[in-house]
C-alpha positions in Angstrom: -82.2 -59.9 -65.9 -85.9 -61.0 -65.3 -87.5 -60.4 -61.9 -88.6 -64.1 -61.8 -87.0 -67.3 -62.6 -88.7 -69.5 -65.2 -90.0 -71.8 -62.4 -91.2 -68.8 -60.3 -93.1 -67.5 -63.4 -94.7 -70.9 -64.1 -95.7 -71.3 -60.4 -97.2 -67.8 -60.4 -99.3 -68.4 -63.5 -100.4 -71.8 -62.3 -101.5 -70.2 -59.0 -103.4 -67.5 -60.9 -105.0 -70.0 -63.2 -106.2 -72.0 -60.2 -107.8 -68.9 -58.7 -110.0 -68.4 -61.8 -112.4 -71.3 -60.9 -112.6 -70.1 -57.3 -113.2 -66.4 -57.9 -115.0 -66.3 -61.3 -117.4 -69.2 -61.3 -120.3 -68.4 -63.5 -118.9 -65.1 -64.8 -118.2 -64.1 -68.4 -114.7 -62.9 -67.6 -112.1 -62.5 -64.9 -108.8 -60.9 -64.1 -106.6 -62.5 -61.5 -103.8 -60.2 -60.3 -100.8 -61.6 -58.5 -97.7 -59.6 -57.4 -95.6 -61.0 -60.2 -98.1 -62.1 -62.9 -101.8 -61.9 -63.9 -104.3 -63.7 -66.1 -107.3 -62.0 -67.8 -110.0 -63.5 -69.9 -113.4 -62.3 -71.3 -115.6 -62.9 -74.3 -114.8 -59.5 -75.9 -111.4 -58.6 -77.2 -109.3 -56.5 -74.8 -106.3 -56.3 -77.1 -105.7 -53.5 -79.6 -105.1 -55.7 -82.7 -103.8 -52.8 -84.7 -100.6 -52.8 -82.6 -100.0 -56.6 -82.6 -97.4 -58.0 -85.0 -98.8 -60.8 -87.2 -97.7 -64.4 -86.5 -95.2 -65.9 -89.0 -96.9 -68.2 -91.4 -96.6 -71.9 -90.7 -94.5 -74.1 -92.9 -96.5 -76.3 -95.3 -97.4 -79.7 -94.2 -96.5 -82.5 -96.6 -98.2 -85.9 -96.6 -95.9 -88.7 -95.5 -93.9 -90.3 -98.3 -95.0 -93.9 -99.3 -93.3 -96.6 -97.3 -91.1 -99.0 -99.2 -91.0 -101.7 -96.5 -93.8 -104.2 -95.8 -94.0 -103.6 -92.0 -97.0 -101.7 -90.6 -96.0 -98.8 -88.5 -97.9 -95.8 -87.2 -96.5 -92.4 -86.4 -98.3 -89.6 -84.5 -97.4 -86.0 -84.8 -98.5 -83.7 -82.0 -98.1 -79.9 -82.1 -98.6 -77.8 -79.0 -98.6 -74.0 -79.2 -98.6 -71.8 -76.2 -98.6 -68.0 -76.1 -97.5 -65.9 -73.2 -97.8 -62.2 -73.4 -95.6 -60.3 -71.0 
C-alpha cells in the first residue's frame, strides 16, 4: 500500500514545483526536498542511463484516410506524456 494517496502525491509535487521559482531563481539547477516527495533538475544528467530500461517504441502514425463525404470537418489529436520517477 502506498504511503500517499494519489491526491496527496499530486499536492506534494505541485507544492515542490512551486518552491522551485522561489528558491532557485537564476540558478542552473535545484533540488526541492519535501517529506513525501522531491523534485530535482539541473543541466547535466544525474541519472545513470546504463541502468534505465528503454521506453517501448511508439506505434506508427498513419495519415487520416480520405473522407468520402462532402462536409468539411477538422480533427485535432493531442498527445500528452508525463514521466514520474519514484
